[in-house]
C-alpha positions as CSV (number, residue, x, y, z in Angstrom):
1,M,13.2,53.5,-44.4
2,Y,15.4,53.3,-41.3
3,G,18.0,55.8,-39.8
4,T,19.5,57.6,-37.0
5,C,19.6,61.0,-35.4
6,A,22.6,62.1,-33.3
7,K,22.9,65.1,-31.2
8,M,26.5,66.3,-31.2
9,R,28.4,69.1,-29.4
10,V,31.3,70.3,-31.6
11,K,34.5,71.8,-30.2
12,A,34.1,75.5,-31.2
13,E,37.3,75.7,-32.9
14,N,36.3,72.5,-35.0
15,V,33.0,73.6,-36.6
16,E,34.4,74.2,-40.0
17,A,36.7,71.2,-39.6
18,L,33.6,69.0,-38.9
19,Q,31.8,70.4,-41.9
20,K,34.7,69.5,-44.1
21,V,35.1,66.0,-42.8
22,M,31.4,65.3,-43.3
23,A,31.5,66.7,-46.9
24,D,34.5,64.7,-47.7
25,Q,32.9,61.6,-46.3
26,M,29.7,62.0,-48.4
27,S,31.7,62.7,-51.6
28,G,33.5,59.3,-51.2
29,D,32.4,55.8,-52.4
30,P,28.6,55.3,-52.0
31,V,27.6,53.5,-48.8
32,P,25.1,50.7,-49.9
33,G,21.5,51.5,-48.9
34,Y,22.4,54.9,-47.9
35,V,19.6,57.4,-48.8
36,R,20.4,60.9,-47.5
37,S,21.7,62.9,-44.5
38,Y,21.1,66.2,-43.1
39,V,22.7,68.4,-40.4
40,L,20.7,70.9,-38.4
41,T,22.5,73.6,-36.4
42,E,20.9,76.8,-35.1
43,N,22.8,80.2,-35.6
44,D,26.4,80.0,-34.2
45,S,25.7,77.1,-31.9
46,E,28.1,74.3,-31.4
47,D,25.1,71.8,-31.1
48,F,24.6,69.9,-34.3
49,W,21.8,67.4,-35.2
50,L,22.8,64.7,-37.5
51,F,20.2,62.8,-39.5
52,V,21.1,59.8,-41.6
53,I,18.6,57.7,-43.6
54,F,19.1,54.2,-45.1
55,E,16.6,52.2,-47.3
56,D,16.0,49.7,-44.5
57,R,17.3,48.5,-41.1
58,A,19.5,45.8,-42.8
59,S,21.4,48.3,-44.8
60,Y,21.7,50.5,-41.6
61,D,22.9,47.6,-39.5
62,K,25.5,46.4,-42.2
63,N,26.9,50.0,-42.4
64,A,27.2,50.1,-38.6
65,D,29.2,46.8,-38.6
66,D,31.4,48.0,-41.5
67,P,35.1,48.9,-40.4
68,A,35.1,51.7,-42.9
69,Q,32.1,53.2,-41.0
70,H,34.1,53.1,-37.8
71,E,37.0,54.9,-39.4
72,R,34.4,57.7,-40.6
73,Y,33.0,57.8,-37.1
74,T,36.5,58.1,-35.4
75,A,37.4,61.0,-37.7
76,M,34.1,62.9,-36.8
77,R,34.4,62.0,-33.1
78,A,37.9,63.6,-32.7
79,L,36.2,66.9,-33.5
80,L,33.5,66.6,-30.8
81,E,33.4,67.5,-27.1
82,A,31.8,64.1,-26.1
83,D,30.2,61.0,-27.7
84,P,27.1,61.8,-29.7
85,E,23.7,61.0,-28.3
86,W,22.3,58.5,-30.8
87,H,18.6,57.6,-31.5
88,D,17.7,55.0,-34.2
89,G,14.5,54.1,-35.6
90,M,12.1,53.9,-38.5
91,V,11.6,57.1,-40.6
92,M,8.3,58.0,-41.1
93,E,7.3,60.4,-43.9
94,G,4.7,63.0,-43.2
């Protein structure tokens, strides 16, 4: 499996809006190769960690190059204080 982890700082007034945008995006048409995603946040922090897992790197790269993914990113980015800090790589199960 392959995926990405992003550290995001959400504008305080947009925390609920981000949760809705992400839920709406995940309930839409399935993305080929997409396996699962998780969001981690601590207490009432505006720091969010997004984890997205794909079957393989080819599926991940294909999604990254898809204009529909850019639209999803743009909707999410509008709610953040700055660009996310991205880390891509192989997903290892423990």
